[in-house]
N, C-alpha and C positions, 0 to 999 in steps of 0.2 A: 163508638165512642173516641173523638181524638184528643191527642195530648192537652190539647187546649183544655176540652171538656174536663180531663180527669186534674190538670192542675186548678182550675177554676171549682172542682169539688173539695180540693182538699185544701185552697185557702180558706173557702165558707167554712169547712169544719175547723180550719185553727182559728177563723175569727169567734167562733163559737166558744171555742176553747179556752180562747183569751178575752172574749168581752170586748170585738173592736170589730172593725170593718176589713172585709178579705183585701183592700187597696192599703191596707195600712203595711201588711208585708211586702209591698212592693215600692214603698217610699223610699228615698233617699236619706230622711231623717229616721234616727232612732226614735221608737215609741215606748211609753209605759203607760199601763192601766191597772187599776183595782183588781184583782183578782177577786171573784164571783163563783158561787156554784150556779151550775147548769147543766138542768138534765137530759139536753141535746149533748153534751160533751163526751167525750170518749171516755168510755165508762170506767177506764183504768185510773183516770187521773182523780186523785183526792182534792180537789177543790175544795176552799179557795185554796191556792200556794202563797207562800211567802215569799217565794224569789223562784220565778221562772222565767228563762230565755228562749227565744227560738230564732233561726234565722234561716231565711230563704236565699240568702245569698247577696239581699242587697240592702238589709237594714238588719238591726236589732230589736225586734218587739218583745217585751218583758210585762210580765203579770206579776204585782207583788201585793203585800199588806200595806194600810196606809204608813205603818210605823217602818217598812222597809221602804217605801217609795222615793224617799230622796238618795239612800244607800244605791239603789239598783239603779236609779237614774245615772247618778255621780261615775260610777263605774263603766258603765256602757259608752258614755261619754269622755271617758277618760284615756282610752286607748286605742288603735285602729279596730274597726269591726272585725276584721277577719282573725284578729289575734285575741279577741275578748273570750273565746272557746275554748282556748288551750292554756298551757302553764306558760312561762312563769305567771302571766296574769290573774289566772286563776287562784293562785296563793295569796294573792292580793284579795281576790273577793273574800275568800276565807278570812283574812283577817278582817274585812269589813264588817262581816255575818257573824265573828265570833262573840261580839257583846249582846247579840240577840240569840244566841245558842244556836245557831244555824251554821251549816258547813255543805258547800258541794256534795251531791250525792249521784244524781243518777246523767250521763251523759251519752246520748245516740244519736244515730243516724237513721234519718229515715229514707226510704226507697219507695218511689212511685212507678208504674210501668212505661215503656215507652213503645207504643203500637208499632213502631216501626222497626222494633227490635223484637218485641213479643212474639214467640211463635210455640207452637207444641213440640216440644224435645223430647228424644225418644231414650230409652234405657233397656236393658237385655231382660225385662220382668214385668209382667202384666200389670197393668195400673187400672182399679177400679174408684169409680166414685162409690161413696156412701153418704147417704142423707140423714138429717137428725134423727137420733132414735134407732138407728142402725149400727151406731158405734160405741152404745153404751157400755159395752165392755172393753173399751180399748183404753180406759182413764188408767194409764199404767205407767211407773216412773219411765221406762224408754221412750214414752209419747208424750213426754210433759211438756215439749216445746209446741206440739203441734195442737194438743188439745189441755185445757187447764181444768184442772179439780177445782180452784177457787171459784170459777165462773164458768160452768160447765153448760150455762142456759144460753149463754152467747156462742158456743159452736154451732155452727151452721151445714157445716159442709167440711168431709173428709176425702183426699185422693190418697189412697194406698199401693203400694209397691209388694207384689207376690212372688215367692219363689217357692212355687208347688202351692200349699195352703198355708205356708207362713207368710206373715207380713215381716218385710225387712226396712220397709221406711215409709213414711207416713206426714202428710201436709194437711195442715187444717185451718181453717178458716174462721175467724171469729169476730162476729159482728159486735165490732167495738164502739161504733155509732149507726146512725141510719142508714149514710151512704156510703161507709166504709168499712171493708172486713180487712183485717188482717190476716197476714200468713204464717204461720210457725212450722219448723220443719224438722225432723227427725230421720236418720237413718242408722240401722244396727252399724256398729263400728267395722264389722267383718264384710259390708255389703259398701264402705265408701270408697270416694275415688272412683265411681262406676259410671256417674250421670247421672245415679237414682236421684238427686237430691234437686237437680235441675229439672228433672222430668218431671219430677213431682209438683215442683213451684210454678213453674212454668204452663202445666194443664190446669192446673187449680185456679191460677192467674185468670187464664183464658175464660174457664167455667163462671167465677165469679163478676166479670165484665158481661158476659152473655147473660147474667142474671140481673142485669142493669148497676152492678153496685162496682165501686173502684178499689183492687186489692192494693193493698200497702205492706211494706214490711219492714223490719226495724232491726236494726242489729248495733252491737256496741262497737266505735272505732277500731279497735284493737282486734276483733272477732274477724281476721281474715278471711276463715273459710266460710263464712257465713257473708261476708261482703263479694268475696267471690262467688258465690251462689248466687247473690241476688244478682248481679251484672249479668252473670251466664243465662241466667234464665229471662232476662229482658227488661231489668229494672235498673232505673238511673239514680244517683242520689239526688233529694230535692230540696229537703229541711234537716237543719241538726236543731238538738235541744238541751238544754241543762236547766237541771233541777235542784234547787238547795230543801236540805230537809233539816228538820232539829238534829239535835247533836245526838241525844239519846237515840234516834232512830238509826243514824249511820253508824253510831258505834256496833248497837246491835247486828247491824249486816257484816261489820268487822271480826264477829266473834267467831273463833276457831272452832 
């Protein structure tokens, strides 16, 4: 699998998610589409969206409701594309969305492997792979990023690091769509900064590729530890996404 193969697969999936064509993300012109449900979209996307935007670095592609189409189109064409995903312009987007009871909610950066950099990294602990059905007992709070109690049926594969008989780190692969598996990683606090996360992430990514799937990695921009792990493990930033949700949903997330 080449870097072009990986990018092509990611673009095809984004096209499914946004109801458009892969080449729309490579255009120099911004694009807006009406958001629609699609059973082949990433499983965690609550389609249809009222306002969701992505950039692969060339333009902005947005999916919206009919009601918010003109609002979204106006916003992404009012400012330089590279600044639409950051403040202070996002404050303006919130103002524009307020009338529709929506505000900016999720902001994330997505990473794809660079096959020229991806290699199996080592750490001082034994690493073992566990197939589906072998890690049912590991749906525990300390592994909540690696495996998901809300979508356990999507968890396909786990790479675990052992200190003796104790699991001290775990990376999991979730089949969030047909062609791409997302990697999540957890390491116990006392075992961090020892290369465990990058060893697990890189080895799991290679195993995913060997099964004909594309591994991808998601992180909040401000999660520097996670971003550094992605880069150290052989991943590179490929697209960013911003999603607006209704005010009640956002306020619920903000409750102490």
